[in-house]
All heavy atoms as an XYZ file, in Angstrom:
780
protein
N    -131.243     28.835    -65.951
C    -130.710     30.096    -65.476
C    -129.615     30.544    -66.445
O    -128.753     29.765    -66.807
C    -130.160     29.898    -64.061
C    -129.907     31.161    -63.337
S    -129.414     31.044    -61.571
C    -129.870     29.480    -60.990
N    -129.673     31.801    -66.851
C    -128.678     32.295    -67.799
C    -127.320     32.468    -67.131
O    -127.218     32.611    -65.915
C    -129.109     33.652    -68.385
O    -129.082     34.628    -67.344
C    -130.489     33.586    -69.018
N    -126.271     32.451    -67.948
C    -124.928     32.649    -67.408
C    -124.783     34.011    -66.759
O    -124.087     34.148    -65.764
C    -123.888     32.467    -68.514
C    -123.688     31.007    -68.860
O    -123.980     30.134    -68.047
N    -123.210     30.747    -70.047
N    -125.430     35.030    -67.328
C    -125.338     36.378    -66.768
C    -125.899     36.404    -65.346
O    -125.325     37.021    -64.452
C    -126.081     37.367    -67.669
C    -125.896     38.802    -67.284
C    -126.519     39.730    -68.310
C    -126.311     41.166    -67.922
N    -126.881     42.102    -68.884
N    -127.013     35.709    -65.147
C    -127.634     35.641    -63.825
C    -126.730     34.883    -62.846
O    -126.471     35.346    -61.740
C    -129.006     34.970    -63.939
C    -129.828     35.034    -62.694
C    -130.316     36.240    -62.227
C    -130.128     33.884    -61.997
C    -131.083     36.313    -61.079
C    -130.892     33.933    -60.840
C    -131.372     35.145    -60.382
N    -126.216     33.734    -63.277
C    -125.305     32.955    -62.437
C    -124.045     33.749    -62.110
O    -123.576     33.747    -60.968
C    -124.904     31.661    -63.145
C    -125.970     30.617    -63.199
C    -125.434     29.382    -63.907
C    -126.498     28.368    -64.165
N    -125.995     27.217    -64.924
N    -123.510     34.436    -63.109
C    -122.302     35.238    -62.883
C    -122.564     36.341    -61.858
O    -121.712     36.611    -61.009
C    -121.807     35.853    -64.189
C    -121.219     34.820    -65.140
O    -120.946     33.679    -64.692
O    -121.056     35.152    -66.336
N    -123.721     36.969    -61.950
C    -124.065     38.031    -61.001
C    -124.117     37.479    -59.579
O    -123.595     38.095    -58.643
C    -125.398     38.666    -61.375
O    -125.753     39.645    -60.433
N    -124.730     36.320    -59.414
C    -124.801     35.694    -58.087
C    -123.396     35.358    -57.593
O    -123.022     35.693    -56.465
C    -125.688     34.434    -58.115
C    -127.148     34.826    -58.344
C    -125.532     33.634    -56.812
C    -128.071     33.665    -58.621
N    -122.615     34.704    -58.437
C    -121.260     34.321    -58.039
C    -120.383     35.529    -57.730
O    -119.586     35.496    -56.789
C    -120.608     33.458    -59.120
C    -121.225     32.086    -59.203
O    -121.721     31.555    -58.208
N    -121.225     31.495    -60.386
N    -120.530     36.601    -58.493
C    -119.716     37.798    -58.282
C    -120.075     38.524    -56.994
O    -119.264     39.285    -56.461
C    -119.848     38.755    -59.463
C    -119.195     38.212    -60.711
O    -118.335     37.352    -60.659
N    -119.634     38.723    -61.856
N    -121.290     38.325    -56.500
C    -121.747     39.043    -55.302
C    -121.983     38.129    -54.108
O    -122.500     38.583    -53.090
C    -123.033     39.809    -55.630
C    -122.781     40.925    -56.612
O    -122.040     41.862    -56.317
N    -123.360     40.828    -57.799
N    -121.583     36.875    -54.195
C    -121.898     35.906    -53.138
C    -121.357     36.326    -51.772
O    -122.014     36.119    -50.747
C    -121.431     34.476    -53.510
C    -122.093     33.440    -52.613
C    -119.920     34.351    -53.476
C    -123.562     33.257    -52.856
N    -120.200     36.949    -51.730
C    -119.645     37.379    -50.438
C    -120.495     38.480    -49.816
O    -120.663     38.520    -48.597
C    -118.189     37.813    -50.589
C    -117.246     36.671    -50.955
C    -117.307     35.496    -49.987
O    -117.342     35.716    -48.755
O    -117.329     34.345    -50.467
N    -121.035     39.368    -50.647
C    -121.935     40.414    -50.150
C    -123.182     39.773    -49.561
O    -123.644     40.145    -48.483
C    -122.312     41.406    -51.278
C    -121.079     42.177    -51.741
C    -123.415     42.355    -50.826
C    -121.306     42.980    -53.015
N    -123.743     38.789    -50.277
C    -124.952     38.108    -49.793
C    -124.696     37.406    -48.468
O    -125.501     37.472    -47.541
C    -125.456     37.104    -50.827
C    -125.766     37.708    -52.180
C    -125.553     36.980    -53.337
C    -126.252     39.000    -52.310
C    -125.828     37.520    -54.588
C    -126.527     39.553    -53.548
C    -126.310     38.803    -54.683
O    -126.579     39.330    -55.914
N    -123.554     36.733    -48.356
C    -123.205     36.063    -47.104
C    -123.078     37.076    -45.964
O    -123.523     36.820    -44.847
C    -121.890     35.300    -47.260
C    -121.992     34.049    -48.090
C    -120.605     33.392    -48.184
C    -120.588     32.207    -49.091
N    -119.223     31.621    -49.205
N    -122.450     38.200    -46.266
C    -122.281     39.250    -45.245
C    -123.633     39.729    -44.731
O    -123.827     39.893    -43.530
C    -121.508     40.427    -45.845
C    -121.374     41.603    -44.904
C    -120.828     42.861    -45.585
O    -120.255     42.753    -46.687
O    -121.000     43.941    -45.008
N    -124.581     39.926    -45.641
C    -125.910     40.399    -45.236
C    -126.613     39.343    -44.383
O    -127.168     39.660    -43.326
C    -126.773     40.756    -46.459
C    -126.153     41.891    -47.261
C    -128.183     41.145    -46.020
C    -126.783     42.086    -48.635
N    -126.612     38.091    -44.846
C    -127.276     37.012    -44.107
C    -126.740     36.945    -42.684
O    -127.500     36.905    -41.713
C    -127.086     35.648    -44.815
C    -127.473     34.489    -43.898
C    -127.904     35.589    -46.084
N    -125.422     36.926    -42.536
C    -124.822     36.808    -41.208
C    -125.069     38.043    -40.358
O    -125.325     37.937    -39.159
C    -123.326     36.520    -41.336
C    -122.981     35.144    -41.897
C    -121.473     35.021    -42.118
C    -123.485     34.037    -40.984
N    -124.999     39.212    -40.966
C    -125.241     40.441    -40.218
C    -126.669     40.485    -39.677
O    -126.886     40.789    -38.500
C    -124.985     41.655    -41.106
O    -125.299     42.839    -40.416
N    -127.644     40.170    -40.526
C    -129.037     40.170    -40.067
C    -129.253     39.098    -39.009
O    -129.924     39.329    -38.000
C    -129.993     39.957    -41.241
C    -130.033     41.045    -42.318
C    -131.037     40.680    -43.406
C    -130.361     42.406    -41.742
N    -128.674     37.921    -39.224
C    -128.852     36.816    -38.284
C    -128.236     37.134    -36.927
O    -128.825     36.859    -35.880
C    -128.227     35.535    -38.853
C    -128.472     34.332    -37.979
C    -129.668     33.635    -38.054
C    -127.506     33.899    -37.070
C    -129.909     32.536    -37.243
C    -127.742     32.804    -36.258
C    -128.936     32.127    -36.349
O    -129.169     31.052    -35.536
N    -127.053     37.710    -36.936
C    -126.342     37.993    -35.682
C    -126.827     39.243    -34.972
O    -126.453     39.478    -33.823
C    -124.842     38.096    -35.950
C    -124.237     36.759    -36.308
O    -124.648     35.721    -35.797
N    -123.269     36.763    -37.209
N    -127.640     40.048    -35.646
C    -128.142     41.291    -35.063
C    -129.648     41.399    -35.298
O    -130.114     42.325    -35.962
C    -127.421     42.489    -35.696
C    -125.926     42.404    -35.500
O    -125.433     42.581    -34.395
N    -125.207     42.096    -36.559
N    -130.438     40.468    -34.745
C    -131.874     40.462    -35.008
C    -132.565     41.698    -34.438
O    -132.248     42.150    -33.342
C    -132.361     39.194    -34.321
C    -131.348     38.901    -33.262
C    -130.043     39.413    -33.806
N    -133.489     42.241    -35.235
C    -134.274     43.389    -34.806
C    -135.745     43.088    -35.079
O    -136.097     42.549    -36.123
C    -133.859     44.648    -35.575
C    -132.415     45.043    -35.304
C    -131.973     46.219    -36.157
O    -131.830     46.026    -37.382
O    -131.783     47.307    -35.597
N    -136.591     43.449    -34.145
C    -138.026     43.195    -34.282
C    -138.644     44.099    -35.346
O    -138.064     45.107    -35.739
C    -138.726     43.423    -32.944
C    -138.237     42.561    -31.778
C    -139.019     42.900    -30.515
C    -138.356     41.085    -32.102
N    -139.842     43.732    -35.778
C    -140.563     44.503    -36.782
C    -140.697     45.968    -36.417
O    -140.977     46.311    -35.266
N    -140.485     46.818    -37.389
C    -140.510     48.281    -37.243
C    -139.414     48.809    -36.329
O    -139.447     49.961    -35.923
C    -141.884     48.779    -36.788
C    -142.950     48.467    -37.807
O    -142.749     48.664    -39.000
N    -144.077     47.957    -37.360
N    -138.453     47.956    -35.996
C    -137.294     48.368    -35.201
C    -135.997     47.976    -35.893
O    -134.940     47.932    -35.268
C    -137.355     47.721    -33.807
C    -138.555     48.150    -33.000
C    -138.645     47.448    -31.655
O    -137.670     46.770    -31.248
O    -139.694     47.568    -31.010
N    -136.065     47.696    -37.195
C    -134.902     47.200    -37.937
C    -134.027     48.339    -38.438
O    -133.693     48.401    -39.615
C    -135.332     46.346    -39.150
C    -136.396     45.343    -38.891
C    -137.784     45.859    -39.229
O    -138.066     47.049    -39.046
O    -138.604     45.061    -39.680
N    -133.654     49.234    -37.547
C    -132.913     50.426    -37.957
C    -131.520     50.105    -38.476
O    -131.100     50.619    -39.513
C    -132.865     51.448    -36.817
C    -134.221     51.999    -36.489
C    -134.933     51.540    -35.394
C    -134.802     52.950    -37.308
C    -136.192     52.031    -35.102
C    -136.059     53.448    -37.033
C    -136.759     52.987    -35.924
N    -130.774     49.259    -37.781
C    -129.421     48.912    -38.242
C    -129.485     48.033    -39.491
O    -128.688     48.188    -40.412
C    -128.623     48.230    -37.127
C    -128.323     49.151    -35.952
C    -127.615     50.438    -36.351
O    -126.639     50.373    -37.141
O    -128.020     51.510    -35.877
N    -130.430     47.107    -39.516
C    -130.577     46.225    -40.680
C    -130.927     47.014    -41.931
O    -130.339     46.808    -42.995
C    -131.676     45.187    -40.422
O    -131.369     44.370    -39.330
N    -131.872     47.932    -41.812
C    -132.278     48.704    -42.994
C    -131.145     49.607    -43.468
O    -130.909     49.727    -44.670
C    -133.555     49.509    -42.719
O    -133.399     50.405    -41.646
N    -130.401     50.198    -42.539
C    -129.249     51.016    -42.931
C    -128.236     50.186    -43.708
O    -127.682     50.625    -44.712
C    -128.573     51.626    -41.694
C    -129.307     52.777    -41.083
C    -128.529     53.298    -39.881
C    -129.429     54.064    -38.939
N    -128.732     54.431    -37.708
N    -127.981     48.971    -43.230
C    -127.009     48.093    -43.884
C    -127.484     47.713    -45.283
O    -126.710     47.763    -46.236
C    -126.766     46.839    -43.056
C    -125.753     45.911    -43.687
C    -125.208     44.935    -42.682
C    -123.950     44.269    -43.120
N    -122.793     45.130    -43.226
N    -128.739     47.343    -45.418
C    -129.277     46.964    -46.723
C    -129.227     48.130    -47.697
O    -128.838     47.973    -48.857
C    -130.699     46.420    -46.579
C    -130.804     45.069    -45.890
C    -132.263     44.758    -45.552
C    -130.204     43.972    -46.743
N    -129.589     49.325    -47.238
C    -129.542     50.506    -48.099
C    -128.113     50.799    -48.525
O    -127.843     51.070    -49.695
C    -130.186     51.726    -47.392
C    -129.852     53.021    -48.107
C    -131.690     51.543    -47.282
N    -127.187     50.724    -47.598
C    -125.767     50.965    -47.912
C    -125.283     50.009    -49.003
O    -124.619     50.419    -49.955
C    -124.940     50.768    -46.639
C    -123.456     50.820    -46.817
C    -122.730     50.438    -45.529
O    -123.049     51.009    -44.473
O    -121.868     49.549    -45.595
N    -125.637     48.754    -48.887
C    -125.176     47.753    -49.852
C    -125.820     47.942    -51.213
O    -125.140     47.913    -52.238
C    -125.402     46.332    -49.302
C    -124.415     46.090    -48.157
C    -125.232     45.283    -50.396
C    -124.655     44.837    -47.364
N    -127.133     48.167    -51.268
C    -127.744     48.300    -52.594
C    -127.321     49.599    -53.278
O    -127.251     49.642    -54.497
C    -129.274     48.095    -52.592
C    -130.012     49.176    -51.840
C    -129.629     46.719    -52.077
C    -131.516     49.102    -52.005
N    -126.988     50.617    -52.494
C    -126.429     51.834    -53.105
C    -125.094     51.520    -53.771
O    -124.815     51.988    -54.873
C    -126.252     52.938    -52.062
C    -127.517     53.681    -51.733
C    -127.219     54.812    -50.751
C    -128.425     55.677    -50.507
N    -128.118     56.777    -49.558
N    -124.260     50.715    -53.101
C    -122.971     50.318    -53.678
C    -123.158     49.522    -54.968
O    -122.292     49.530    -55.830
C    -122.171     49.478    -52.682
C    -121.576     50.261    -51.552
C    -120.785     49.352    -50.633
C    -120.281     50.093    -49.421
N    -119.579     49.194    -48.475
N    -124.294     48.839    -55.088
C    -124.584     48.041    -56.282
C    -125.257     48.849    -57.385
O    -125.648     48.304    -58.405
C    -125.452     46.833    -55.903
C    -124.781     45.815    -54.985
C    -125.782     44.755    -54.536
C    -123.590     45.163    -55.676
N    -125.392     50.166    -57.171
C    -125.896     51.038    -58.224
C    -127.361     51.421    -58.129
O    -127.903     52.026    -59.056
N    -128.015     51.099    -57.033
C    -129.419     51.468    -56.860
C    -129.540     52.867    -56.259
O    -128.705     53.276    -55.459
C    -130.117     50.487    -55.911
C    -130.403     49.148    -56.517
C    -129.394     48.219    -56.690
C    -131.685     48.811    -56.903
C    -129.651     46.978    -57.237
C    -131.959     47.577    -57.448
C    -130.942     46.654    -57.620
N    -130.586     53.575    -56.651
C    -130.962     54.805    -55.965
C    -131.923     54.407    -54.860
O    -132.714     53.476    -55.026
C    -131.646     55.767    -56.934
C    -130.709     56.306    -57.990
C    -131.402     57.324    -58.885
O    -132.401     57.932    -58.452
O    -130.930     57.481    -60.011
N    -131.854     55.081    -53.722
C    -132.683     54.685    -52.583
C    -133.468     55.854    -52.014
O    -132.956     56.968    -51.922
C    -131.819     54.111    -51.471
S    -131.098     52.547    -51.898
N    -134.696     55.553    -51.629
C    -135.494     56.456    -50.806
C    -135.545     55.794    -49.434
O    -136.014     54.664    -49.295
C    -136.905     56.590    -51.362
C    -136.977     57.318    -52.686
C    -138.415     57.415    -53.190
O    -139.276     57.923    -52.441
O    -138.653     56.954    -54.313
N    -135.040     56.495    -48.436
C    -134.950     55.928    -47.088
C    -135.052     57.033    -46.072
O    -134.297     58.007    -46.174
C    -133.622     55.177    -46.941
C    -133.363     54.609    -45.571
C    -134.124     53.567    -45.089
C    -132.364     55.123    -44.766
C    -133.889     53.025    -43.840
C    -132.112     54.589    -43.507
C    -132.882     53.539    -43.053
O    -132.646     53.015    -41.808
N    -135.983     56.968    -45.163
C    -136.995     55.931    -45.005
C    -138.090     56.050    -46.076
O    -138.236     57.091    -46.706
C    -137.575     56.189    -43.618
C    -137.311     57.631    -43.353
C    -136.068     57.980    -44.119
N    -138.838     54.962    -46.237
C    -139.902     54.915    -47.232
C    -141.105     54.200    -46.615
O    -140.974     53.060    -46.182
C    -139.413     54.176    -48.482
C    -140.409     54.149    -49.611
C    -140.626     55.285    -50.388
C    -141.120     53.007    -49.907
C    -141.540     55.264    -51.431
C    -142.027     52.976    -50.950
C    -142.237     54.111    -51.703
O    -143.145     54.088    -52.741
N    -142.218     54.870    -46.551
C    -143.487     54.391    -45.989
C    -143.434     54.299    -44.467
O    -144.289     54.821    -43.791
C    -143.957     53.041    -46.582
C    -143.947     53.081    -48.100
C    -145.283     52.600    -45.976
C    -145.246     53.284    -48.806
N    -142.454     53.607    -43.906
C    -142.302     53.510    -42.454
C    -140.845     53.818    -42.116
O    -140.000     53.848    -43.002
C    -142.721     52.125    -41.958
S    -141.654     50.774    -42.472
N    -140.537     54.058    -40.857
C    -139.164     54.474    -40.495
C    -138.057     53.507    -40.905
O    -136.925     53.931    -41.091
C    -139.224     54.614    -38.974
C    -140.654     54.844    -38.658
C    -141.426     54.071    -39.694
N    -138.364     52.230    -41.041
C    -137.322     51.263    -41.397
C    -137.470     50.733    -42.818
O    -136.709     49.869    -43.243
C    -137.322     50.073    -40.413
O    -138.607     49.445    -40.447
C    -136.997     50.536    -39.010
N    -138.432     51.254    -43.559
C    -138.635     50.817    -44.937
C    -137.756     51.602    -45.899
O    -137.316     52.710    -45.613
N    -137.505     51.020    -47.054
C    -136.754     51.731    -48.091
C    -137.212     51.258    -49.460
O    -137.773     50.177    -49.612
C    -135.243     51.542    -47.922
C    -134.760     50.127    -48.075
C    -134.363     49.628    -49.308
C    -134.685     49.296    -46.972
C    -133.914     48.330    -49.442
C    -134.231     47.985    -47.087
C    -133.846     47.505    -48.332
N    -136.968     52.097    -50.423
C    -137.286     51.763    -51.811
C    -136.010     51.924    -52.615
O    -135.398     52.993    -52.635
C    -138.355     52.711    -52.347
C    -138.685     52.503    -53.816
C    -139.715     53.536    -54.282
C    -139.970     53.433    -55.767
N    -140.914     54.475    -56.213
N    -135.600     50.857    -53.257
C    -134.425     50.889    -54.114
C    -134.862     50.835    -55.565
O    -135.707     50.020    -55.931
N    -134.314     51.707    -56.388
C    -134.653     51.739    -57.814
C    -133.386     51.611    -58.636
O    -132.350     52.169    -58.296
C    -135.342     53.057    -58.175
O    -136.513     53.238    -57.427
N    -133.508     50.882    -59.735
C    -132.368     50.683    -60.622
C    -132.820     50.956    -62.044
O    -133.783     50.353    -62.513
C    -131.842     49.248    -60.502
C    -130.603     48.993    -61.305
C    -129.354     49.323    -60.793
C    -130.662     48.439    -62.580
C    -128.199     49.089    -61.518
C    -129.514     48.206    -63.312
C    -128.285     48.536    -62.777
O    -127.144     48.318    -63.495
N    -132.151     51.865    -62.708
C    -132.479     52.197    -64.091
C    -131.565     51.422    -65.024
O    -130.359     51.521    -64.936
C    -132.306     53.702    -64.344
C    -133.411     54.557    -63.789
C    -134.735     54.290    -64.487
O    -134.792     53.996    -65.671
N    -135.803     54.380    -63.728
N    -132.177     50.669    -65.903
C    -131.423     49.924    -66.901
C    -131.553     50.638    -68.242
O    -132.555     51.297    -68.511
C    -131.979     48.502    -67.025
O    -131.348     47.824    -68.084
N    -130.556     50.497    -69.073
C    -130.615     51.095    -70.408
C    -131.432     50.224    -71.362
O    -131.720     50.634    -72.479
C    -129.197     51.282    -70.964
O    -128.546     50.033    -71.034
N    -131.819     49.053    -70.912
C    -132.572     48.123    -71.749
C    -134.073     48.280    -71.516
O    -134.509     48.626    -70.417
C    -132.158     46.685    -71.460
C    -130.708     46.417    -71.785
C    -130.338     44.992    -71.487
C    -128.874     44.764    -71.817
N    -128.468     43.395    -71.588
N    -134.851     48.022    -72.546
C    -136.302     48.022    -72.438
C    -136.743     46.760    -71.712
O    -136.127     45.714    -71.846
C    -136.939     48.057    -73.835
C    -136.687     49.329    -74.600
C    -137.567     50.468    -74.094
O    -138.565     50.264    -73.438
N    -137.170     51.688    -74.412
N    -137.822     46.850    -70.994
C    -138.345     45.665    -70.324
C    -139.367     46.039    -69.283
O    -139.645     47.226    -69.060
N    -139.926     45.056    -68.632
C    -140.959     45.321    -67.626
C    -140.355     45.892    -66.348
O    -139.164     45.710    -66.071
C    -141.554     43.942    -67.366
C    -140.436     42.997    -67.668
C    -139.673     43.635    -68.808
N    -141.176     46.567    -65.591
C    -140.795     46.995    -64.249
C    -141.132     45.856    -63.301
O    -142.189     45.236    -63.416
C    -141.559     48.251    -63.825
C    -141.133     49.459    -64.604
O    -139.974     49.623    -64.916
N    -142.078     50.321    -64.922
N    -140.239     45.571    -62.393
C    -140.487     44.514    -61.420
C    -140.231     45.043    -60.019
O    -139.520     46.039    -59.839
C    -139.622     43.262    -61.678
C    -138.133     43.610    -61.632
C    -139.984     42.613    -63.000
C    -137.223     42.399    -61.681
N    -140.828     44.387    -59.052
C    -140.640     44.784    -57.658
C    -140.356     43.545    -56.820
O    -140.911     42.470    -57.077
C    -141.882     45.474    -57.125
N    -139.475     43.687    -55.856
C    -139.200     42.649    -54.882
C    -139.529     43.233    -53.518
O    -139.025     44.295    -53.163
C    -137.720     42.231    -54.902
C    -137.317     41.516    -56.147
C    -136.710     42.204    -57.173
C    -137.547     40.159    -56.281
C    -136.328     41.550    -58.329
C    -137.171     39.494    -57.427
C    -136.561     40.190    -58.465
N    -140.342     42.549    -52.781
C    -140.696     42.972    -51.432
C    -140.150     41.921    -50.471
O    -140.216     40.725    -50.748
C    -142.206     43.091    -51.290
C    -142.884     43.955    -52.345
C    -144.399     43.870    -52.212
C    -142.428     45.394    -52.238
N    -139.613     42.371    -49.359
C    -139.055     41.389    -48.432
C    -139.239     41.834    -46.994
O    -139.443     43.000    -46.702
C    -137.580     41.162    -48.722
S    -136.534     42.589    -48.411
N    -139.158     40.850    -46.128
C    -139.158     41.092    -44.694
C    -137.786     40.706    -44.164
O    -137.175     39.756    -44.644
C    -140.214     40.221    -44.012
C    -141.629     40.517    -44.452
C    -142.615     39.628    -43.728
O    -142.725     39.734    -42.488
O    -143.259     38.815    -44.405
N    -137.319     41.448    -43.192
C    -136.030     41.094    -42.586
C    -136.070     41.327    -41.089
O    -135.053     41.507    -40.441
C    -134.873     41.859    -43.252
C    -135.102     43.347    -43.420
C    -134.671     44.239    -42.461
C    -135.755     43.841    -44.537
C    -134.886     45.594    -42.599
C    -135.973     45.198    -44.685
C    -135.536     46.070    -43.724
O    -135.754     47.413    -43.876
N    -137.295     41.260    -40.529
C    -137.443     41.407    -39.089
C    -137.268     40.062    -38.390
O    -137.328     39.014    -39.020
C    -138.802     42.011    -38.744
C    -139.976     41.152    -39.211
O    -139.825     40.414    -40.206
O    -141.039     41.217    -38.588
N    -137.032     40.126    -37.099
C    -136.821     38.923    -36.294
C    -138.018     38.714    -35.369
O    -138.879     39.587    -35.229
C    -135.545     39.072    -35.473
N    -138.044     37.556    -34.740
C    -139.104     37.216    -33.796
C    -138.618     37.446    -32.369
O    -137.447     37.168    -32.060
C    -139.514     35.756    -33.968
C    -140.069     35.388    -35.348
C    -140.194     33.877    -35.472
C    -141.410     36.063    -35.569
N    -139.499     37.922    -31.483
C    -139.090     38.132    -30.084
C    -138.590     36.833    -29.454
O    -139.184     35.775    -29.645
C    -140.380     38.596    -29.397
C    -141.308     38.986    -30.484
C    -140.899     38.234    -31.712
N    -137.491     36.916    -28.755
C    -136.896     35.805    -28.011
C    -136.457     34.621    -28.884
O    -136.041     33.600    -28.370
C    -137.859     35.289    -26.929
C    -138.246     36.372    -25.944
O    -137.368     37.189    -25.587
O    -139.424     36.420    -25.547
N    -136.565     34.752    -30.210
C    -136.170     33.669    -31.110
C    -135.091     34.140    -32.072
O    -134.205     33.401    -32.441
C    -137.383     33.133    -31.913
C    -138.388     32.493    -30.960
C    -136.949     32.135    -32.973
C    -139.665     32.038    -31.629
N    -135.170     35.380    -32.487
C    -134.239     35.889    -33.491
C    -134.743     35.549    -34.876
O    -135.927     35.651    -35.161
N    -133.846     35.077    -35.713
C    -134.208     34.804    -37.103
C    -134.537     33.333    -37.341
O    -134.205     32.773    -38.378
C    -133.112     35.282    -38.050
C    -133.191     36.741    -38.308
N    -134.216     37.319    -39.025
C    -132.415     37.764    -37.910
C    -134.055     38.620    -39.079
N    -132.953     38.923    -38.395
N    -135.240     32.711    -36.411
C    -135.733     31.367    -36.636
C    -136.771     31.334    -37.748
O    -137.112     30.282    -38.278
N    -137.269     32.497    -38.111
C    -138.283     32.637    -39.165
C    -137.666     32.599    -40.562
O    -138.369     32.385    -41.548
C    -139.024     33.958    -38.992
S    -137.906     35.380    -38.890
N    -136.368     32.844    -40.670
C    -135.699     32.841    -41.966
C    -135.759     34.164    -42.701
O    -135.333     34.261    -43.845
N    -136.265     35.204    -42.055
C    -136.356     36.498    -42.746
C    -134.982     37.056    -43.105
O    -134.877     37.837    -44.036
C    -137.142     37.505    -41.916
C    -138.610     37.247    -41.908
N    -139.472     38.028    -41.186
C    -139.378     36.328    -42.532
C    -140.713     37.581    -41.360
N    -140.672     36.545    -42.170
N    -133.942     36.668    -42.384
C    -132.605     37.120    -42.785
C    -132.258     36.579    -44.172
O    -131.592     37.243    -44.948
C    -131.559     36.713    -41.747
C    -131.415     35.206    -41.596
O    -132.415     34.490    -41.464
N    -130.201     34.722    -41.589
N    -132.735     35.401    -44.491
C    -132.491     34.822    -45.826
C    -133.400     35.459    -46.870
O    -132.972     35.728    -47.992
C    -132.723     33.309    -45.790
C    -131.797     32.530    -44.869
C    -132.239     31.075    -44.773
C    -130.368     32.630    -45.334
N    -134.657     35.701    -46.503
C    -135.613     36.299    -47.437
C    -135.132     37.688    -47.868
O    -135.217     38.047    -49.039
C    -137.028     36.369    -46.817
C    -137.574     34.957    -46.605
C    -137.964     37.194    -47.673
C    -138.826     34.899    -45.742
N    -134.608     38.463    -46.922
C    -134.095     39.791    -47.258
C    -132.994     39.743    -48.285
O    -132.927     40.556    -49.198
N    -132.119     38.773    -48.189
C    -131.003     38.647    -49.113
C    -131.468     38.101    -50.460
O    -131.039     38.580    -51.508
C    -129.896     37.747    -48.532
C    -128.790     37.508    -49.541
C    -129.326     38.401    -47.283
N    -132.330     37.116    -50.445
C    -132.818     36.535    -51.694
C    -133.507     37.581    -52.541
O    -133.321     37.651    -53.750
C    -133.736     35.338    -51.408
C    -132.916     34.173    -50.824
C    -134.465     34.893    -52.676
C    -133.756     33.064    -50.235
N    -134.289     38.441    -51.900
C    -134.961     39.506    -52.646
C    -133.959     40.490    -53.192
O    -134.093     41.008    -54.256
C    -135.973     40.231    -51.763
O    -136.994     39.350    -51.392
């Protein structure tokens, strides 16, 4: 792992923790993740992404980041919904942050 990548993770670790805990403590079922999606969009906008929200479905969003460097286009897809009567026992709160 490059130092730049490690530095980025370390510099944003508190944001990542905030997202994990927020999603975990406020579980929302699939297609009902209105507060979760708003929070994720708010955070990635602060990190310099442009967002289309809603995108495809009412709780979906598309974040885009333009770099001045040449390179491939990449996409990260994630789930951040919870399970009925279980919450985030599925780990989707972590998957949303990792992506």
